[in-house]
N, C-alpha and C positions, 0 to 999 in steps of 0.2 A: 482182671489183675490180668490172666490168663493171654489177654488180647494184647497186652501192651510190650515195646520191645526197649527193655532197660542197659543203656548202653553207657559207658564213661571211657573219656580220651585225654589225654594231656596233650600239653603245649599247642594249645589251640588257638592259631595266628586269625588275626581277623583286621583288614584295612579300607579304610574309606575313602581311600584316593589321596589322601591328605595324612593321613596320620595313618601306625598300625601298633597295634596290642599283640602282646599274646599271653592270653591265661593259663594259670599251671594247668588245670583242670577242669573240664566241662560234663555234668552230669546230663542225659539226653535221655527223652520219654518220646519213643516211635520217631528218632532222628531230630527232636525240636530239644533246645536247647534251655534247660528248667533251672537247672542251680550254678553257678560261678565260685569254684575255688581256688582260691591263693595260699599259699603256702609258703613259709620261713623254717629255717633251720632254729631249733631249740636253743642254740649257741649266741641266735642275736638277742643283744638285749633288749630291744624294742622290736622284735621281730611282728608283736600283734600291728601298732602303729606302722608298721612301714606298708604291713600287708593292707592296711587301711586304704595307706595314701596310694598304694598303684590301684585300689578297687574303684577310687574316686577320679585318678585319672584316667580310668577305662570311661569313665562317666564321660569326663568331659572331654576326652580325646577323641576315643573312637564311643558314642550314642548307640550306633547303630547296634553293636555287639550286644549293650543291654534291652533290646528290646524284646526279645523271649526270655533270658531268664529270670526268674520270680524272685529267688533269694538269690544272696552272695555269701560264702563261707570264709572267716579269714583262721589260720592256723599255724602256730610253732611248734604242733606236736605234743604242746602240753595242754593248752587249754582249746576249744573249738567254739568260736564266735560267729554268728549267724542273722542275719537282717532280710529286711526286706530291699529287692534294686531300688534305686531311686527316692531313698529315705537313710542319708548317710551321717545323721548326726548321730555323735558318739552313745546320745545315749538311747539312741532305737538300735542298738547292735547288742546282742544278749550272748551270755556265757551259753551253753549247752552245758547241763549240769550233770555229773556223772551218775551213770545205776549204777556203776559199779566204780568203787572210788580207786582211779589211781591208772584205770584201764582205757587207753586211749583209743585202742581198735575197737574194743566194746562202744566206745564213744559215738564213734563215726557210725558203724558199722547199724547202731539204733536210730542214730538222727536219719540215716537213708536207708533204714528198714523201710521196705515197697510198699507198704500198705498206708504204713507211716506219713511216710513221704507226700504219697499222692492225697492222704488228706489233709498236709499242711499246704501244700500248693493249693487244693480247691476249696478250704475252710479256715484256712487259717490266716487269709492274707486279706487286707480289709482296704477298701477305699473309702475316701469320705472327703466331704468341703469343712473345711473349718476356717474361717475370718476370710470368706470368696475363695477360700485356695484349696484346690485339688492335692489330698496328701496321700498316701500310703503305707501302711503300716502291718506287723505283723502279730500274732500272739507271741506273749512268752507262756513258758513250761506252765505258771501256775495258773493262767486263766486259762489254757487248753484242758487242763485237768480237773480245773474248777466246773469248767463246761460240759466236760465228760459226766461227773458225777452229779451234776444237775439232772441231764437227761436220765441218767440210771434212776435218779431219785423220782421223776417225775413220770416216771413208766412204771416205778411198782406201786402195787394197787394195795399195798398194805399200811406205807406212810405217806403223809400228807404236808409234811413241813421239811425244812433245810435252812442253813444258814453259814452262807458264804462271808467269812469274815476275813478281808483281805484289806492291809491297811491303804491309808493315803496315798494315792500317786499311783497304785500299781495298777490302774485301768481296769476297775470296775465297771465301767458304763461299758466298756467295750466287750467285756466276758459277760454283761448281761445283754447284750444286742445279741453278739452268737448264741447262746443258749436259745435267744427266742427264735430265732432262723432255723437252727438245728431242729428244733421243734415243730413247726409250722413246717419245715421241708418233708419231718419222718411222717405219713401220713400214715403210713402201716402200722405204726405205732400207737401214733397220738389220734388215730381219724382224721376228723376234722375240728383239731383244736382250737380254742382261744385262748391266743395268749394277751396278759395283760402288762404293759410297760410302766410301771409305778414310779414316778418321780416327785420330788418334794418342793421344787423351787420355780417358780414363773420363769428365771433366764435358763434354767437346764433343759425346760420345757422344749423350746425353739430352738436350744442348742443339739437337743438330742432330735427335734423332727428332722434337723438336716442332715446330720448323721445315718440317722433313718432311711430317708428319702437316695442315697448313694448307696448304702450298705445293703441294705434291703430290698431294693429297688426292683433288682430281678425276680423277685416274687409274686410278683404283680402278674409277671407272664407264665406262673403255675400255676395261677387263679387262685393265689393264696392274698386277700384284701389287706390293706391298712388305712386305721382310720383313727386321727387323732379326736381325743372325746373334749371339743373345743367350750363346754358349759358342762351343769349339772346333767340338766335335760338329757345332752346330747348321749352321755352316759348311758344313763339309764334306758333311752329308748336303741342305743347297742344291746344293751344285755337283754333287755327283755325281749327283741327282735330276734334272739339266738344268733346274732352273728359268729360269725366265724371267720378266725383271722387274725391281724395285731393290733390292740388298741393301744394308743399313747394318752395316758393320764395322769392327776394329778391326784393324790389323796384327798383333800382337801373336799370333790368332786363327788366325793361318798357322801358327804353327810346330807343325813335323814333319808338316804335310798331307802325303798320296802327292802322289808326282810324277803328273804328268799325270791329274790327277784331273777337269780338263775341257779336250778341245782345241780346241773350237768358236772360229771367227777373229770371231763376231760378240758376244765378252764383251769389253767396257768398262771399265778399271777408272781412277776418277778419285781422284786420292790427295793429300790434302792433308798439307800440312810436309814433303815429297819429299824436302825435303834431310836428315831424318836418318829418316824410314821404313822406307828398303828401303838402309841402308848397314849390315843387319848378315844377319846368316846368315836373318831373317826376310824379306828381299828377294829370297834366293835361293829358301826356299822357296817364295814368291809365284810367281816366273818358273818356276819350275818345273811347279808345280802348272797355272798357264796359261800354255802355251808360246805359243799365239796368240791371247793376249790382246791388245791398244792399251792402252799406258800413256799415262795423262797425270797428269802429277806439278805440282802445283801449291807454291808455295815463297813466302814474304813475306820472304826474307831472300837475301842477292845470294850468287854463290858464290863460297866461300872460296878461300884459296891454297895448301889443306893437299891431300895426294891425298889424303885422305877424302872434301873436297869434292869434288875435280875427278872421283873413281872414281864420287861420287854422281851427280852431273850429266850422265854419260857414259850412264846408263842412259834418260834421258830425254830430252837436248837430242844426243842424236848424228846424228838427221835434219835438223838445222838447222844452218845454217852460222855462226849468231850462238850458238848452243849453247841456244836457246828458241825457242819456236813465238811467245808475244808476250810484250810487257815493259811495264811501267808504274811509273817508277822512282820514286825517292824526288823527284827535284827536281821531277819531272811533278806529283806527289801535291800539294807544298807548292804550286806553281803555281795548280793545282785549285782547291785550299784542300779537298779530301779529308782531307787533315791537317796538321798545323802543326808549322815547325821545329822542333827539340829543341835545349837550350842546356844544359850545364853548368856547376857549381860544386864547387870543390874544398873540402871542411870544413877547419876549420883545422889546423896540423899536429900539434899534442897528443894529437890524436883518430884522425888518421890513421894506415894501418897503414905500418909502416918497409917503402922502397920495395925496400931487398934482401931482405926475409923475404917480401914478396911477391912480387917475381921468384923466390924458388927454390921455395918451397911451391905456388905457383900458374902464373905467366906461363910459366916455363921448363919446364914439365912436358908432354914429347910429348903424352900422355895428354890433355891440357887443350886441345891444339890441335883446333881445328875442333867441340867440344863442342856437341852442337846439342838434347840432352836434361837434362831437369833434374834424372833420377834420377843419369845419369851426374854431371853437377857435382857430385850429395850424395856420390858414390863417393868423387868425387877430394877434395872438401872434409874428408870425413872423416878423409883423411891427414895433412891440415893442421892438424897437433895444434897449432903455436907459436900461427898466426895465428887460430884458433878460440881459443886459451887467451886472447890479445888483444883481439879482439871481445868476448867474456865476463866479461872481469874488473870487478868490482863497481864501482870507479873508473869504470872507462869508461862502464861501461851508466848510469851517473850522468849523467856530462858529455853525452854523445851525446842522452840523453833529454830535458834541460835547453836543448841548444840545438835543437833540433828541436821541442820546444814553443814557443820563443820566437819561432823562423824562422817556424813556422806561424801562430803569433798574430799576427805582424807583418806576413810577406809576402804568406802566403797566403790567409788566412780574410778580411781585410777586401776581396778583390776575388771574392770569394764563391765561391774554387775547395776542391777536397779535396786529399787524398793520401793516397799508400800509404808505409808504414815497410816496406824490405825488409831483413829478420834474414837471419843465418847459416844459424841453422836452427829448429827448434822450440821447444829451450828458451831461444835469445838472445828470441825472438816475446814469449814467456812472459814473462822479464825484464823487457824492455821494456813492456810491458803493466802490470806492477807498479810500474814508478819512473811511466811516465805517469800513472799513477791518482795519484799524488801531486802532481804540477804540475797538470792538467786534470783537469776533470769526467770521471768513470768513462765517461761516456756520449760523449763526445769518439772514442775508440779501442773497434776489436775486433778480437781476434788471429784469424785464418783461417789454419788449418793442419791436414795431414792426422794424422788420429789414429790409433794404433798398440794392439796387443794388449799387457797389462799397464803400461798407462801411469801407471794410478794405485798400483801400487806402484814400478814404475821412477824416473818422471820427474812424480812427485806435481806440483809447480808446471805442468809442461805437462798436465798432466790438469784443474786447477784452472782454468783459463782457456780451455780446449777449449770450444767450441760445438755446439749439435746439429746437425744437420742442417736442422732446423725453421729454428733463431735464423743459420745459415750462409743461408738461401735468403728469408728477411727482409730479413738484413743485407745482400745484395747488392741487392734493390730497392728499401730506402731510401738508401742510398751513392750510387745514381746522381740522385737528386732533391735540387734545392737545398731549403736550410734544415733540412732532416731528420740526426738524427744515424744513425748517427758521420759524421764530418767525416778521420779516419785509418782505414785498415785497416793493420795489420799483417801482415806477409805473408811466407812462404818460397819456399813451392813453389804452392800454390794461388793461382790468378788472376794468374797471371805471365805464362801465353798465355788467348786465346780468351774474354777478360771485356771488356767493351767500357763505358767509362765516360768519358762526353765529359765531366763538370765533374771529373775526377782533373786535376791540373795540375801537383803533384808529387811526383817520387819520392826519398824517402831511401834512397839506395841502401848498403847495411850488410852487403853478401854479395859477395865475390869473384865475378864473372861474367867470359864472354869471347864473342865469336864470336856463334854463332847466339841463343845465350839470351841473352847480353846483348841483343841488338837485339830479341828478342821482347818481352822483361821492359822495357824505356825506352819501347817503342811502346805501353806503355800510357797514357801521356801525351802523345799525338800525336794525339788525335782534335778535331778542332772542338768549339767548343761559345761559345754566345752568350747572357748574362745581359738585354741586352738592345742597341738598335742603338749604345751608347756603350762598351759593355762587353763586348767577344770577346774569346777565348784568342788570344794571339797567338802564342805556343811553350807549348813544355812545357818545364820545369825539374827538372834530375838534381841532388840534391846528394849528391856522392862523397864517403864517408867510409872508401872502401878505398883509392882513388888509384889506380883502375884508370884512370881519365882523363888521369892525368900521363903515359901511354904507351898511347896511344890508337890509334899501328900496330900497336900488336902484341895490347893487347885486341882489336882486331876487326882479323883478318887474312882483307881485302879485299881489292881493288885500291882503290887512293889515290883516285881520283875518286869512288868509291861513298862509301868513308868521310868523306872531305871533305864531302858532303852530308848525312851522317844527323847530327851533332849538333858542338855550336861550343862553345868557352868564353865563358862570360857576361861575361868582361871583355872582350871584344871588341867585346860592345852599351854595355859603360862606355865605354869609348876611342871609339865613336860617340856618345852621348852626349854626352862632352865637347866631340865639334867642334863637333855640333850648336849648343850653347848659348855657346860659346867663339867660335868660329868663324863659322858660316854665319847663326847668327840675329844675330850682333854690331850689325848695322846696323839690325837692326828693336828691338832693345833699346835703342837709343838714342834713339828716339821716345819711349820714356817714362823717362827722365832726369829728376832733381827732383821734384818735387811736381806730382802729376796734377790739375789742375783742366779747367775747361772748355776752355780755350787748347792743353793737351795732349792732350787728347781730340779738338780739331779738325785738329790738326796731325797724330793720328796716321790717321783716317778721308782726309782729303786724300791722304797717303803712299799711302792703297791706291787711290785711284779706280779704278785701271786691274784691270780683272777678272782678267786673266792675272797681273798681281803678285800678286794677292790668292790666287788657285787655287795659287801655288808657294808662297805664306807659308802657306797652310791644311794643305798637304802637309808641309812642315817641321815646323809642330808638332807636328801629329799623329803622325807618325812621334818625335818627340822626347816627347811624352807615353804613348805606348806602352814606351818604354825606360822611363820615371821610373818605370810601374806594374810591371815586372818587376824593376827592379833596387831601388824602394824598399821599406825602409828600410835604408839601408847608410850607413854613417860617409865612405864615398867619397864620398856625394855631398852633405855638407855644405858644400864651397865653392860650388855649383850651385844649390844651394835659392833662394837670394833670386834670381835671375837667371830661373831657368825658372819660377817665380812669376811675373813681372813677363811672360814670354811667354805663358803662360796668360791671365795680364789683358788682356794684348794682343790675343788672340785672340778673347775675350770681347766687348771693345770692337767690334773690327772684325765681329765674327760679329753684335752686336747692330745694327749701324750697317747691313749689306749685304745681310741676309737679312728674309725676308717675315713672321719671327715671330719672338719674342723667344727669348734664350739662358738657359735655365739653368743652376743647378750640375749638377743632373742630367742636362743635356747634354753633360758634362765625365766622364771615365774617374772610376771611385772615388777612388783614392788622391787626385788631383789635385785633386778636387772639394774632398774633406777641407782640402786645403791652400790652394787659392785663398780658400775659404769663411773659415776661420781668418784668414788673413790680412787680407782684406778689411773683418773683423769688428774685428779690432785696430786697422788702421790708419785705417779709415773710408775706403779709398779708392774711386772711383767708376769704371764702367765702361759709363755711358753719358750722351749729352748731356741736359741740360734741356730737357724737350718745352717745347713752344711750346703756350697754349691758343688754340684756335680760336674767335675771335667777330669782333666788327665794327673790332676793331683791332689784326688779324693782319696784314692787310697793308701797314699803316702801319706795323708794328715792323720787319715783312720788309725795308721800304724801309731803315730806320734803323739795321740789323741789320750792324755791320761783319765778320760770319763770311764764308768764303769760299762763294762760289755753289754749290761742291761739298757742303759742309756742310750748306748751307740746303737743298738739296735732301733729301739724307739723310735728315735731321732733321725737313722738313716729312711727308715722305712717311711716315716711323715715325709720327708725329703721326697723320695722317690715317688710317692703320693700326689704331692704338690708338682713336683714336676711334669707328671701323666699327666694331671687335670690342665696344668697350665699348655702344655706342649701339643699333646696328643690328637688337635684339631690339625695341625700340620703336619703331625708326623703318628700318624696313626701305628706304624710300627711298633710306637711307645706300649701301646694298651696293653700287650700281652705282657710286657715287662711289669706294668702296675698289678695286672691278675696275679702274676706269680707272688709278688712283693706281700700281698694280701693273706696269700698261701702259707707264707712264711712267717706274716702274724698270727695267723690262725694256729698253725702249728707250735710255735715258740709258746702262744699264749697256753694251750693244750698239754704243756709239758711234752708234747711228741716228738719234740726235737731240741738236742743243748742249747745253750748259747753259744757253744764255740760250730756249732753245726751251724746256726742260723747268721751267725756273722759271715759265715764263708759262704753262703747261699747269698747276703745281701751284696758281697764284697764280688760276685759272681754276675749277681744282677748292675751294678753299679758297671762293671767294665762291660757289659753289652752294650749299657747306654751309650758309653763313649766310644765306643768301636761302631756302633750303628751309626752316631752324626757322621763319627769320620770316614765311614766305607761309601754312604752318602754321599758326602762331599767328594769323595774320589770319583763314584761313580757317575754323577751328576743325572740322577732319576729324579723321577718326579714323587712326590709322596706317596701316591698308592701303588705306582711300580716298584719302589723300593719296600713297601709293606709288603705286599707278593712275594717280592725276592726273600726279603726275609724269614718270611714264614719256610718256604722252600727249603732255604738253606738250612734253618735248623730242626727243618723233618728230613737231612740228608738227603735231599734229590738231587741227581744228577744235571747241570747244566741249569741251573735257578735262573740263571742271569738271562738265557734267551727266552726262557718257561714264564719268568715273569710279565715280560712284555706281551706275551701272544696272550696268557690269562687277561692281563689290564683293560686289551682291546676286545677281550668282551665282555667283560664289566660295561666297556663305554658303549657298545651294541643294544646295553640292555639298560638306559637308565632309569625304567619306571620301574625294575623287577619289585623294588619291593612294597609295590601298592598294586601289581598285576601281577595275578597268579599263572597266567598264560605264561608271561616272560621270565617268571621266575624259572618255570617248568623247562621254558628251552635254554635259559642259561646253563640252568644244572646241568643238563643234557649235553652242554656244549663243552663244560669243565671238565665232566667224566672222559669224553671221548677223548680228551685232550691229555689228560691225567694217567688212566688207567694205564696205557702202554710203559710206564718208567715208575709208578709207584705203586701200585696192585691192588687189589680192590681195597681191602682193609685200612692202606694209610690214604686213599682217594677220598674216600668218605670223610674223612677225620679232617683233611686239608681244604675243603670244599666248604665244611662245617666250621670252620676256624675263620676263614677269610669272609664268610657270609657276617660271623658275628660281629667282627673287625669292623665292618661295612656297618653293620646294623648301629653300633657304637658310637661312630664318628663325629 
């Protein structure tokens, strides 16, 4: 620590000869940039989004600037988000949680605490291969917290077990791998330990091996070996030979393994999906073979209320009062935006299983309680003859397929998302594929299920629609990407655990499930996903064709507080939408009653002159918009479309009036944008005030205008902004005027100046615009020379005209100063030499800075 030099600097400029960018803050260790920070004002409504856009621009425009920094941070002095450079998806950017609530300074100091930050760079950042592509990620706080607890537990000679209960989608696999890496590296604590990474599915074994090779590959350079246990025999050979290092295995390879095969106490077993991995004889074989090992279990599902569940968790949670070493709940995950909430809706009665039949052949069965494995579920459902017969009846297959196709085309596809269709078995997958191909293009859907021997003879339809391993691998890669086929995956066993597809929004559930398998399956749709700033996945949707959620407490045999946090009925969202439109939004909708003309718009703008009132309205509207995106289209919305459309129009009016750039249709969510666009084009509704033309008659027109002073201020500032945006390219001297207009807007918004003071300041700006154009025409100067003249004149410098020509000649002599540090240095020296005698030192720096800033914005 003491050998390192820690530095921080602001306004870090970088150019690659083509583009130039300037980061707000850079943190350096020993002169090497390690973290880049983008800061925004707390006053900015979308400060975090704007900061993220700038970080993305740095990556795109000056990627060389990001070769050394490993993390980026974005903040608006309230929240503080962090992420790994080169991983810019919104779902991979995390809010650093307060350890001292509301203390922003403490939060920053905590994140950049030197020993912690060094650990973050060394240990929290992971590189791995997924779908043949290199990815970079950074651990979240709950992950590293768990890693530290695991290391502490494994080094405690008095305790030998621990349970990490982190909800589905919270990154358990990376937590487990990182813990293994740390244990193996810390030879001073664990000597030459053996770590077993235990997973429970073949498809995960291959995936995990790929991640291990990349994440832990450097361990081999420290004489730490990594061995996959490719068979039962190989596992026994490794344990008998007292192998030291990392073993990747599956629980079934412990079947009938000899007792006491290795009795060392520095063997550590990290076991994924612990709720099912040790619940059978295999758990007894493992414990008997490694009697002194430390066992750390990982689970993403809660402890179920059955004897089976409680018995399983006694193995791992017995040494902790709460039953777990570390917990990261569903509620926490949603609050942190690590996952999104889940909603469900029931399919029509005529295509759902009869509730008595579902109860008799599935829910009431003792063997179905606490079911934690899809193979177990398959065996149970093989005996549910009447359920299967109903689910696969030809008439129903056709009806369900039509429902799914229509729902997907109307509800899911317009938002840019994709779907899973979960069928009861392999034959049902093939039947649904055949039926969907008659309604949707064949490339829309791909069935993915396990192949079996003799399928070509016994199940020809199943065999016909099977995909090869290569096609399955390719499908997994294209499914997670927007704009590529397929859009629907038809599954029954594969991909329902361990498959991460954030673009997945809807699950059409046509397979009876309960408890752990149900929770694991529906968690496929709980991953966050962002198409753009205005289209972000707000929830995952399960369409229930079975009726399993009609009896939620029975389907999920967990504690009630857990069940309530897992999933809720979509009808609750409709109730909330209805209340927002008919009650909460009612006073706002009154503003747009009748014909929408200039007077109506002016009245609406005046009604929201108070910034706090606007913020509350924006929040109300965004909630209504999110609900509309989820619920639409639906016949239940029929009576609320017109008022919601008016509410969206009001939002556009207020946003256009009180923001520093115009609101476009694309700034609305997708379905809402379509609704508003259609209604505006049909009815001719307008959502902005008529702009004022700025010329020598403008001031007179202002005085004669009978609009309210508030409307005048807002409309004039927007007009100045548009004038500057459109003309500053040819007239850069207008740029400072535009900046002054924004300052007036901010001061007026924050009530730092009165209405009359603001109006007077705006009149002065308009006068400046008119006079500047007139004076430029009179002097016949080019745009750059006149801009310099205008800056000097307003700084009250003597002989600004002759000085402007001289300074412009200097700028022309150094055309590459923006991209060449040496040219910039020489040019500044020339400018200082000329200005110092006539301006003095203080004004000199200010004027040069001003001129450089204007040139940068041209």
